[in-house]
N, C-alpha and C positions, 0 to 999 in steps of 0.2 A: 308637683312640677311648674315653673311660668310658661306667656305661653313661650311662641317664637316667633323671631324680629324677622320678619320680612323686608327687604328692601327692592319697591318694583321701579324699575329704570322702563319708566314710557314716556316714548313726548305726544304720543297721542293722548289729547286731556279724558277725553269721554271717558277711553277704552283703561287708563287709567285711571281714571273714577270707579269706571265695573270692578277693575278686579278687586279696587282696593276696598269697596262696599263686597265683594266676596268671601275677600282671605280673611275681612271685621267679623262677616259673621259668621264665620268655620273659625272661631279663638282664636286668627293671628291679630299678634302689631306688624303696623305695615308703617315702614319710610315712605314717601314715594320723591321721585328724583325724574324733572322732565328732559339728560340729557347727560353724559357722559363725565362729563365735566365737575358737572353737579351731584354726579354718584359717587363720584372724585375725591371730590373736599367732604361730602360726607364719612365715605371711608375713613379720612385720619380718625376720623374721632370714633368709631361708631363701627364697632361688630354683627353682624348680622346671625343670624339660621341658613340664609338660605339671601342666593340674590335671583330675584325673574325682569329679567334683563331683554330685549328689544337689538336686534341688532340692525336695525334704521336709525341709529340716533344725530342728531345737531353733536360741531364741535367736537364730539371721542366717539367713532360709534363703536356698538358690543364690540366689534374682537377686535377693537383697539382696548375695548373697560376690561376683555376676559386675560388677555394677556397680562394689561397690565397687576387684575389681581391671584395670580398666580404665581407671577413672578416679583411679588410680599411674601412675607411671614408673616405678618396675623393673619390673613384673606388669603392662605392657601388653599387653604384644604373646604374651605367654605362650599357649598352648594353654588350650580348655578346649573337654574335652568331657565334655554331662549325659549321665548313665545316672542316669534318673526314673522311676517306673511311671506321671508323671505323660501322657497322651497327645491332649487335647482336642487339638485345633487352634491354637489361640490361645495354651498356655501353649509351643507348640511353637515360638511364634511371638515369641512376649515371647523367651523364651531367647537363638536366635538375633538378634533384632532390639537384645538389651544386651550383644554379644559372643562367646555364644555359638559355637565355631569349627563345632561336629557333635552329636550330638544322639539318643541313642539312649533306647528303653521298657525296664521289664524286664515278665519277665522276659527275658533277652541269652542271646544264641549266642554263648559264650566263642570264639571266634575271629573272625565277627564283630569281634565289641570288640579283640577283637588287632589284625586288617586298618587300623580308622581310629585306631587309637596309630597304629600305621607311620605309615601314610597320614597326621595332625597329627608326629609329630614325625623323618617326612623334609622335610614342609616344612619344620617348624624348621629342622633341620641344616643346608636350603640356603639358608637366611635366612639365616645367622650364617658360612657358608662365602662371600654375600657383605660380608656386611659389613666 
């Protein structure tokens, strides 16, 4: 089984590097973008197994990126895990209603993040084996 590829979209450099370290330590292949526009450019030529996404991004917001991903055939089914400091009920509901598969609030526990990633990636790999 090849490594899962995770796209990290986070504008905070320190947090982005921490996420990349945590995920690579678990055996994931990672690619990082620091805003939604950069993520769109990368996604036009690549398809990750999961997108880990902040909602508060410069240029194109995380919410806009979720809608863009869900409106494109190549990325419609990619699991999206939102990791953000926004904890208002409306923000959570809007992200999930627009297509996010899961939602975590910063600061986060690394073990919980790993468990949620494994859950989403297991569902994704089961879908692939049935298609």
